[in-house]
C-alpha positions as CSV (number, residue, x, y, z in Angstrom):
1,M,53.9,4.9,-23.7
2,R,51.3,7.4,-22.7
3,V,47.9,5.7,-21.9
4,L,44.7,8.1,-21.7
5,I,41.8,6.6,-19.7
6,V,38.6,8.5,-20.6
7,D,35.1,7.8,-18.7
8,A,32.9,6.0,-20.2
9,D,30.2,8.2,-19.2
10,E,32.1,11.5,-20.2
11,A,33.2,9.5,-23.7
12,R,29.0,8.9,-24.2
13,R,28.3,12.7,-23.5
14,D,31.1,13.6,-25.9
15,R,29.5,11.5,-29.0
16,V,26.0,13.4,-28.2
17,V,27.3,16.5,-28.5
18,S,28.9,15.7,-31.9
19,L,25.7,14.3,-32.9
20,I,23.7,17.2,-31.6
21,E,26.0,19.3,-33.6
22,G,25.7,17.6,-36.5
23,T,21.9,18.1,-36.9
24,G,23.3,22.0,-36.7
25,S,21.3,22.7,-33.4
26,K,22.7,24.1,-30.1
27,V,21.0,22.5,-27.4
28,S,21.5,23.2,-23.0
29,E,23.6,21.4,-21.4
30,R,20.3,19.7,-19.6
31,M,19.1,18.6,-23.2
32,I,22.8,17.1,-23.5
33,D,22.5,15.3,-20.5
34,C,19.1,13.7,-21.5
35,Y,20.2,12.9,-24.8
36,A,22.9,10.6,-23.1
37,M,20.5,9.1,-21.1
38,L,18.2,8.2,-24.2
39,L,21.2,7.5,-26.4
40,S,22.0,4.7,-23.3
41,R,19.1,2.9,-23.5
42,S,19.1,-0.1,-26.3
43,G,15.2,0.0,-26.8
44,H,15.1,3.9,-27.5
45,V,18.0,3.3,-30.0
46,A,16.8,0.6,-31.7
47,G,13.3,2.5,-32.3
48,A,14.8,5.4,-33.5
49,L,16.8,3.4,-35.9
50,K,13.4,1.3,-37.0
51,M,11.8,4.7,-37.4
52,M,14.2,6.2,-39.5
53,A,14.9,2.7,-41.8
54,N,11.2,2.7,-42.4
55,W,10.8,6.2,-43.7
56,N,9.8,6.1,-47.6
57,V,10.1,9.7,-48.7
58,E,9.5,8.7,-52.1
59,G,6.0,7.4,-51.3
60,L,5.1,11.0,-49.0
61,Q,6.4,12.7,-52.4
62,R,4.2,10.9,-54.6
63,K,1.2,11.0,-52.2
64,I,1.4,14.4,-50.6
65,G,-0.7,16.2,-53.6
66,L,-3.8,14.1,-52.3
67,V,-3.7,15.7,-49.1
68,A,-6.7,18.3,-49.1
69,A,-6.1,19.2,-45.7
70,P,-3.6,22.1,-44.9
71,I,0.0,21.1,-43.7
72,V,2.5,23.4,-42.5
73,F,5.9,22.5,-43.0
74,A,8.7,23.5,-40.4
75,S,12.2,23.8,-40.3
76,G,15.4,25.7,-39.0
77,D,17.5,26.9,-41.4
78,R,19.9,25.5,-39.6
79,D,19.0,21.9,-40.0
80,R,21.5,19.5,-41.2
81,A,19.9,16.3,-40.3
82,V,17.2,17.2,-42.7
83,P,17.5,20.5,-45.0
84,P,15.0,22.9,-45.0
85,S,15.1,22.4,-48.7
86,L,12.7,19.4,-48.2
87,A,10.4,20.9,-46.5
88,E,10.0,23.7,-48.8
89,E,9.8,21.3,-51.6
90,A,7.1,19.5,-49.7
91,A,5.3,22.6,-49.1
92,R,4.9,23.3,-53.0
93,L,3.8,19.4,-53.4
94,A,1.1,19.9,-51.3
95,P,-2.2,21.4,-52.5
96,R,-2.7,23.9,-49.1
97,G,1.0,23.4,-48.1
98,A,2.7,26.2,-46.3
99,F,6.4,26.2,-44.9
100,R,7.7,28.1,-42.0
101,G,11.3,28.5,-41.4
102,F,12.9,29.1,-38.0
103,P,16.0,31.3,-38.7
104,G,19.1,30.3,-36.8
105,L,17.7,26.8,-35.5
106,G,18.8,23.0,-36.4
107,H,16.9,19.8,-36.6
108,L,16.1,20.3,-32.9
109,A,14.0,23.6,-33.3
110,H,11.5,22.5,-30.9
111,E,14.2,22.4,-28.2
112,E,16.3,25.3,-29.5
113,D,13.2,27.4,-29.3
114,P,10.1,25.8,-27.9
115,E,8.3,29.3,-27.8
116,A,8.6,29.9,-31.2
117,V,7.5,26.3,-32.1
118,A,4.7,27.2,-29.7
119,A,3.4,29.9,-30.8
120,L,3.7,28.1,-34.8
121,I,1.6,25.5,-33.3
122,R,-0.9,28.1,-31.9
123,D,-0.9,30.1,-35.1
124,I,-1.9,26.7,-37.1
125,A,-4.7,25.9,-34.4
126,A,-5.7,29.4,-34.4
127,A,-6.7,29.4,-38.5
128,Q,-8.2,26.3,-38.2
129,K,-10.9,27.6,-35.9
130,S,-11.4,30.8,-38.2
């Protein structure tokens, strides 16, 4: 009988890699280490699960047409956690909604290409000043 011994930190890191890959994102080794640290903290995991458990997408869809302010919905086109089609639909439902896609990025677009996301935020802020 062959026994395979796997280091707990290595196993945790492998699970984190699988989790991130499942979102459609590709992040640096440093970010994988950061996520491994976050996911080792029960308070962080509990908070994230509580946040997701309390999402009310249907309620948002019913009320988004009441939002008078401009809203930009952004999504990486490889996002497998929240499909870009949902962001596009939300943009259509909002009276002043817009959609911005990030080609080649996944759910963690802000970490994969922070400059592109920052540029979008700057563009939105500049448009509000004029």
